[in-house]
C-alpha positions as CSV (number, residue, x, y, z in Angstrom):
1,M,9.5,19.9,18.4
2,A,7.9,19.5,15.2
3,K,5.8,16.6,14.1
4,K,7.6,13.8,12.3
5,E,5.9,13.1,8.7
6,K,4.8,9.9,7.9
7,R,7.2,8.3,5.4
8,F,3.7,6.0,4.0
9,E,-0.2,6.7,4.1
10,K,-2.8,4.0,4.0
11,V,-4.9,5.2,0.8
12,H,-7.3,1.8,0.4
13,S,-8.4,-0.8,2.4
14,E,-11.0,-3.8,2.2
15,A,-11.7,-7.1,4.1
16,S,-11.2,-10.3,1.8
17,G,-13.0,-12.7,4.3
18,F,-12.4,-13.6,8.0
19,S,-9.2,-12.5,9.4
20,D,-7.4,-11.4,5.0
21,A,-7.1,-7.6,4.2
22,I,-6.2,-6.1,0.6
23,E,-4.5,-2.5,1.7
24,I,-3.1,0.1,-0.7
25,F,-0.1,2.0,0.9
26,R,1.4,5.5,-1.1
27,D,5.1,6.7,-0.6
28,T,4.4,9.9,0.2
29,Q,8.3,10.7,-0.8
30,T,8.0,9.2,-4.3
31,G,4.1,9.0,-4.7
32,V,4.7,5.6,-5.6
33,C,1.6,2.7,-4.3
34,Y,2.0,-0.8,-2.7
35,L,-0.3,-3.5,-2.7
36,W,-0.2,-5.0,0.5
37,R,-1.9,-8.9,1.0
38,A,-2.3,-9.7,4.6
39,G,-4.0,-13.4,4.9
40,G,-3.2,-15.7,8.5
41,F,0.1,-15.7,9.5
42,A,1.4,-14.9,6.6
43,G,1.7,-11.7,3.9
44,G,3.4,-10.1,1.1
45,L,4.1,-6.4,-0.1
46,T,4.5,-5.4,-3.7
47,P,5.1,-2.4,-6.2
48,L,1.2,-1.6,-7.5
49,L,1.5,-1.9,-11.4
50,G,-0.9,-0.2,-14.2
51,S,-1.8,-1.8,-17.2
52,D,1.6,-0.4,-18.7
53,G,3.7,-2.3,-16.2
54,K,5.4,0.3,-14.9
55,P,4.4,1.5,-10.8
56,V,1.6,3.3,-10.2
57,I,2.1,7.2,-8.8
58,Q,-0.2,9.5,-7.3
59,H,1.2,12.6,-5.9
């Protein structure tokens, strides 16, 4: 059985305090990068935007 490719890969991670984290994930199919911010029992995900307001794409 072939190994299934993961859809998302973590490309950056940094701690931002005791239980806070900032991570960037890349969609391996589209190349679009997403920013994940977690703190305590909450978190949020949004497309990472460049200075032109368009999503950051890394292939």
